[in-house]
N, C-alpha and C positions, 0 to 999 in steps of 0.2 A: 525710465529712459526719456531723455529730452526729445523735443521735436526734431532738433538738428541731428541728434544721434540716430533717431529712427529713420530719417531721410538717408543718412549714410548707409545704414543697413539695407534699405530698399534699393539704393543705387547699386550696391555691391551684389546683392542677390539677383537683381534683374540681369546684370551684365555677365554674370558667370554662365548664364544660359544663352548668351548672345555672341555674335561676332563683333568684336569691338575694335574700332579704328581711331587712330589719333592723327590729326592733321595740324601742321604748324608751318607758317612762313619762317624764314631764317634771316636774321638781321646781321649787321656788321659786328655786333658785340656778342655773337653766339659762336661757339657754345659758352665761352667765358669772356668777360670784358671787365677791365679794371678790377681784377681779382674777385669778381662775383659771377655766379652762375647765371647764364642767360635764361630768358623766359621759356624757350622750348623744353629745356631739361628740367627747370623748376616746376613747370606745370605738370609734366609727365611724372616727376617724382612725387608731387602732391597727390596726384590721382592714384598712383600705386600705393603709397605709404599711408595716406590719410583716408582716401576713399576706397582703398582695396580693390581697385579696378585692374583686371588682367587683360592686356592688349593682345590682339592677333596681328594687326598690321599698323605700320607707322608710315606716314607720308610727309616728307619735308619739301618745302617749296622755297628755293632760293632764287635770287635774280641770276640770270644765265651768264656764264663766262663767255660763251660764244656771241651772244647778242650785245653784251655790255662789258667788254674786257677790262675797262678802267674802273667800273663800280659794280662789281658782282659779289655775290655771297655764296657762290657754289662751293668754293673751298671750305667755307665755314660749315656748309651742310655736310660735306664729306667728313669733317671732324666730328660733327654731331652724330653722324651715322656710325662712325667707328666707336665712339663712346657707348652708344646705345647697344651695339652688337656685343660689346664686351660684357654688358650687364644682362642683356635679354637675347640670348643666343637663339632661342626658338621663335623669335618674332621677326616677321618680314619687314625690313626697313628700306623704303625706296625714296629716291630723290626725283622730283619733278621740276626741273629748272623752268623758270618763267621767262619766256623769250621776248623780252622788251629791252630796248636800248637805254631807257631811262626809267628806273623803278620809282621815280617821284612824279611821273606823268600819269595822272589819273585816267586819261583817255586811252592809255595803253595798258595800264595795270588792270583796270576793271575787266575788260573783255578777256585778257590773258588768264586771270584768276578764275573767271567764270568757266572758261573752257577746261582748265585744269581740274576744277572741282567736278565738272561733268564727266571727265575722263576717269577720275578716281572712283566716282560713283559707279560707272559702268564696269570698271575693273573689279571692284568689290562685289558687285551683283553677280558677275560671271563666276566668281569664286564660291559664293555662298548662295544656296537656294533654299535650305531647309531650316534656317534659324534666323531670328531677328537681327537687324543691323543696328549698331549704336555708334554714333560719331561724337568724339570729343575734339573740340577745335580750340587751339590757343590763338587768341586774337590780340596778342601783345608783342609780336615780333615782326621785324621788317620796317619799311618806311611807313609813314602815316597813311599814305595812299593805299598801301598793301593791307594794313590793319583795318582801315575804314571799308575798303572793298570787301574784305573777307566777312566782316560783320554784316554788311548790307546784303551780300549774296545769301547768307544764311537766313536773313530776315525775309527776303523775297521768295524763299522756298527752293533754292537750288538742290537741297537735300530733303525736300519735303516728303513726308510719309514715314520718315525714319526718326528714331529717337536721337535728339541732338542736344549736346551740351556745349555752350560757348563759354570760354574761360578767359579771365584777364589776370595778369600777373603784375604785382606792384613792386616798387623799388625796394630791394632788400635793406638799404640804408635806413628806410623808414619803417619797414615791416620785416624785422630780422627773423621772426618765427615763421616757419613754413606754413603752419596752420592758418595764419592771418594774411600771408603774402599772396595767396591765390583765392580768387573769388569768382563765382559764376557771374558772367556778364549778361546784360539784357539781351534777349534774343532779337529784339527790335533795335536797330541802331538809332542813334539820336536824331538823325535827319528824318527817318521814317516816323519816329515819335512826334517830331515837330509837325510833320504833315498831318498826322492823326489829330493833334491838338488844333491845328488850323481848321480841319474839318469840323471838330467839335465847336469851335468858335462860330463857324458859319451856321451850324444847326441851332446854336444858342441864340443867335441874333434873330432867328425865325421862331424861337420858342418851341422847337421840335424836340421835346425832351425824350419821347419814346425812342426816336431814332438815335438820339445821343446815348441812351442806355445801351443800345446794340453796339455802337462804336466803342464804348468804354469796356466792352468784353475783351478787347485785345490787351495783351500783356504789356502794360506801360510801367515804367520805373520812376515816373515823376513823383514828387512829393504830393501828399494829400489824395492819392489815387483812390483809396478805399472810401474816404470821406466823400469824394466827388461822386463815386458810383451810387452811394446811398442818397446823396442830395438829389441827384437827377431822378432817382426812384421816387423820392418824395414829390418832386415837381410833376413828374409824369402821372403819378397816381392822383394827385390833386386835380390835374388837368382832365382826368377821366372821372372826376367826382367820387373817387374812392377816398373820401375824406378821413375815415377812421384808420384805414391802413396807412395813409400818408402821415397822420398824426402820430401813430405808434412808431413808425420808422424815425420820425423827426425826434421824438422823445429819446429813443435809443442813441441817436447821433449826439444829442446834447449831453447825455450822461456818459458818453464813451471816452471823453478826453481827447478826441481827434479833431475838434473844431479849431481851425486857424483863428487867431485873435481878431483878424480883420473881418471875419464873418460872424462872430458871436452875437453882437448886438442885433444885427439883422435877423439872424435865426431865432433869437429870443422873441422878436416881434412877430415873425412868421408863426412861431409856435403858439403865441397868444391868439392869433387869428384862427388857426386850425382848431384850437380848443373851443373857440366860440362857435365855429361852424359845425362841429360834431355834436353839439348839444341836441337834445330831443326836439326842442323848439328854438332854433337859432333866430336871432333878430332878422326882421325883414331887410333892414339896411345892409346887414352882412351878406345875405343871399343876393340882393340886387347888385351890390358892388362886386361880388365874386363873379357873377355872370357878366357884368360889364367888362371886367378884366379878362375873362375868358374870351369874350368877343374881340377884345383888343389883340390878344395873342393870335386868334384865328385870322384876323385882318393882316397881321404882319407875317403870317405863314402863307398868305395868298388864298386862304379858304374863305372866300367872300360870302357864299350862301350861309355857311355856318356862322360867320361873324354877324350877319344880319339877324339871324335867329336869336343869338345870344344878346345882342343889343336890344332887340324888342322885348325879350324876356326880362331883362334888367328894368326897362321902362315899365312894363306891366306890373312887376313886383312892387316897384316904387309907387306907381299910381294907385294900386289897390290899397297898400298900407296907408298912403297919404289920404286917399278917399275915405277910409274908415276913420282916420284921425279927425278930419274936418266934418265928419258925419254926412258926407255926400252919398255914401253907401253904408249898408248894415254889415257887420262882421259876417264873413262867410256867405254873403249874398251872391247868388249866381247870376251874373250879368255878362253881356258880351263886351269885348274890348272897346268897340265903338261907343257903346252906352256908357262905359266907364269914363271915357274921355269927355263925353257930353255932360255927365253928372258933375265932373270937376269944373267944367266950363260954366255951368249954371251956378256953382258955388261962388263965383266971382271973387270978391275981395277976401274971402276966407282962404283962398289958395294963392300963394306967390306965383304959381305956374301961370296964372291968368295975366300976370303983368310982365312976363318975360317974352323977349323976342329973340330970334336967331337968324343968322344969314348963312345959308348953306352954299357950298361951291356950285356955281352955275344956276343958282335960283335967286329969286327976289326975296327981300326980307319978309318974314312972316312971324306970326305969333308962335310961341313954343308949342302950344297945344295943337296948332295946325300942323306943325312939323312932326309931332308925335303921331297924328292921324296919317300923315304921309308915310311915316315909317311902318305903321300898321298895315297900310295897303301894300307897300313894297314887300313886307314880310309874307303877306298872304299870297302874292303873286309868285314869290320865290318858292314858297311851300308847295304850290300847285304846279311848279315847273313851267309857268307861263312867261317868265322873265329871266333873261340872262343877267348875271350880276357882274358889273364892272367894278374896278377898284374904287372909283370916285363915289359910287352909290354907297359902298360899304363904309367909306370914310365919312360921308354925310350921316350915315346911320350912327356912327360912333359919336359924331358931334351932337346929335340929338340926345342920345343916352347920357352923354357927359353933362349936357346942359340941364337935363332933368335932375340928375343926382346933385349937381352943383347948386341949383336953385333951391333944392330941399335941404341943402347944407350937409349932405352925406359924404361928400368926397374927402372929408378930413379923416375918414376911417380907412383902415386897411392899406395904408401906403406901403407896407412891407411887401405886398403882393402886386403893387403897380408894375406892369411889365417892364417899363424903362428901368426901374430900380432893381428888379430881379436880374435883368440883362446886365446891368452895370456890375452887380456883385459877382455874377457868374464869370463875366469877362475878366474881372480882377482875379478870380480864382484860377482861371485858365492861364493868365499871364504868370502867376506865381508858380504854377506847374511847369510852364515853359522855361522860366528862369532856372528852376531847380535842376533841369536836365544838364545844364552846362556848368554847374558848380563842382 
């Protein structure tokens, strides 16, 4: 049995034990228009014949004859009701007219539909107390304002806590077979999904990947959604130094065939970086740059004390490796950070760090090693809680770490993880997702 067939059996089995309700707005071409069956009847027929759903109550929502005598669909709803009762004599079919004078005015339609759905919910709840409720809603009839409002009200939880199925019906001229004419609609309407993707964009700009993972648990219908969930899992895990887990997930992504073409080269580079960092003895350059990028992400997230810790760690890793290379210290020699800086200072021309200068915001020009010693002191004060950390101090710390890595010629490595590049690729992905919603 295919996955689709299995789902049909599950839907049917669940609803035979439930009180099942069908809700649909009624449009000008219902129940029939231009020789074709309208969406309310088509959707209902699909659910009965294909999904084998048995209904207990049906609610039709037309625009009111009383409120809008020149542009109403109440007579259409009466025709629908008559047809339904001929076929489904034991089913309760009710009409709830929408009391608005203009069914194309969203400011009137939305609150009217909200109140009608709340009334239907209360009425059904009063009828049934001992079995689960299931709602099937056709979101393809009525004015655009009616269909948009209906979808949005479902997405914001007007019928929350009950099992809800939202359906859309396509033009029979293009989809003549009933099986393909009706499809389950996204439970989150497109504007709600746009808002979620905007929130994802804001989190991405701050490199808040763990929070983005939580946001992506919502049911989005945009392209690349499963790929995106896995990618943010990789980035969040890497950010927590779970390198092996991040590497394993990324390898699965690359072999899945789900990678968009515009992301493939970047992901291949990211995979090469992770393969290096998960080695038993990764290169010191890789570790130092990784911590520098981690500090950069913390800085843009507003986590300034963490940023300073990471920038100092990047400097310390670089200085120790460099000190061993120029024989200022012995391999694995246990010395303090202060002494490490002084040993390199004594090495003079053997180290390019002795010839470099730096100008930090709000400070006079100084030698790079003096700036490194300034960062060491700042980091110690932060570690002991004796100094509040402002953004500018953290930005100066970034400048120091960057200058050290640059002077040693290391910053040509690991560009695939540079926060600005990661951000650019993720925002490109989010834009592609956003565009796909409206195709």
